[in-house]
C-alpha positions as CSV (number, residue, x, y, z in Angstrom):
1,X,0.8,8.5,7.5
2,X,2.9,5.4,7.7
3,X,0.7,3.9,10.4
4,X,-2.4,4.6,8.3
5,X,-0.9,2.7,5.4
6,X,0.2,-0.2,7.6
7,X,-3.3,-0.3,9.1
8,X,-4.9,-0.6,5.6
9,X,-2.3,-3.2,4.4
10,X,-2.9,-5.3,7.6
11,X,-6.5,-5.8,6.6
12,X,-5.4,-7.7,3.4
13,X,-2.6,-9.9,4.8
14,X,-2.1,-12.4,7.6
15,X,1.0,-10.5,8.7
16,X,0.5,-8.7,12.0
17,X,0.7,-4.9,11.6
18,X,3.5,-4.8,14.1
19,X,5.6,-6.7,11.6
20,X,4.9,-4.4,8.7
21,X,7.3,-1.5,8.1
22,X,8.6,0.8,5.3
23,X,10.8,-1.9,3.8
24,X,8.2,-4.6,3.7
25,X,7.7,-6.0,0.2
26,X,4.1,-6.1,-0.8
27,X,4.5,-9.4,-2.6
28,X,7.4,-11.1,-0.9
29,X,6.8,-10.1,2.8
30,X,3.1,-9.4,2.8
31,X,2.2,-12.0,0.2
32,X,-0.2,-9.8,-1.6
33,X,-1.3,-10.6,-5.1
34,X,-2.1,-8.1,-7.9
35,X,-5.8,-8.1,-7.1
36,X,-5.1,-7.3,-3.4
37,X,-2.8,-4.4,-4.5
38,X,-5.5,-3.0,-6.8
39,X,-8.1,-3.2,-4.0
40,X,-5.7,-1.5,-1.6
41,X,-5.0,1.3,-4.1
42,X,-8.8,1.8,-4.5
43,X,-8.9,2.2,-0.7
44,X,-6.2,4.8,-0.7
45,X,-7.8,6.6,-3.7
46,X,-11.1,6.9,-1.7
47,X,-9.5,7.8,1.6
48,X,-7.3,10.5,0.1
49,X,-9.6,11.6,-2.8
50,X,-6.9,11.1,-5.4
51,X,-6.5,9.0,-8.6
52,X,-3.4,6.7,-8.8
53,X,-2.5,5.9,-12.4
54,X,-2.1,2.2,-13.3
55,X,1.5,2.8,-14.4
56,X,2.3,4.1,-10.9
57,X,0.6,1.1,-9.2
58,X,3.0,-1.2,-11.0
59,X,5.9,0.7,-9.3
60,X,4.7,0.0,-5.8
61,X,7.0,-2.7,-4.5
62,X,7.3,-1.7,-0.8
63,X,5.3,0.1,1.8
64,X,7.7,3.0,1.4
65,X,6.8,3.3,-2.3
66,X,3.2,3.8,-1.3
67,X,4.0,6.2,1.4
68,X,6.2,8.3,-0.8
69,X,3.6,8.5,-3.5
70,X,0.8,9.4,-1.1
71,X,2.8,12.1,0.6
72,X,3.6,13.8,-2.8
73,X,0.1,13.5,-4.3
74,X,-2.5,13.9,-1.6
């Protein structure tokens, strides 16, 4: 699952996927803005047929946060 998440994130950043890992910060390392994060979340919602509440999205700080949520809720 981690590689799937990295592949999606790599579409929205100039950071090469090889440099993205579980500890990568969405904002500091990947330089994503809030609009990017919302778009990425929409991709995950569609891909995994789930709904991610706005409150939860605000807690996504690292790649690992997304991975943990998706593994628990898909």
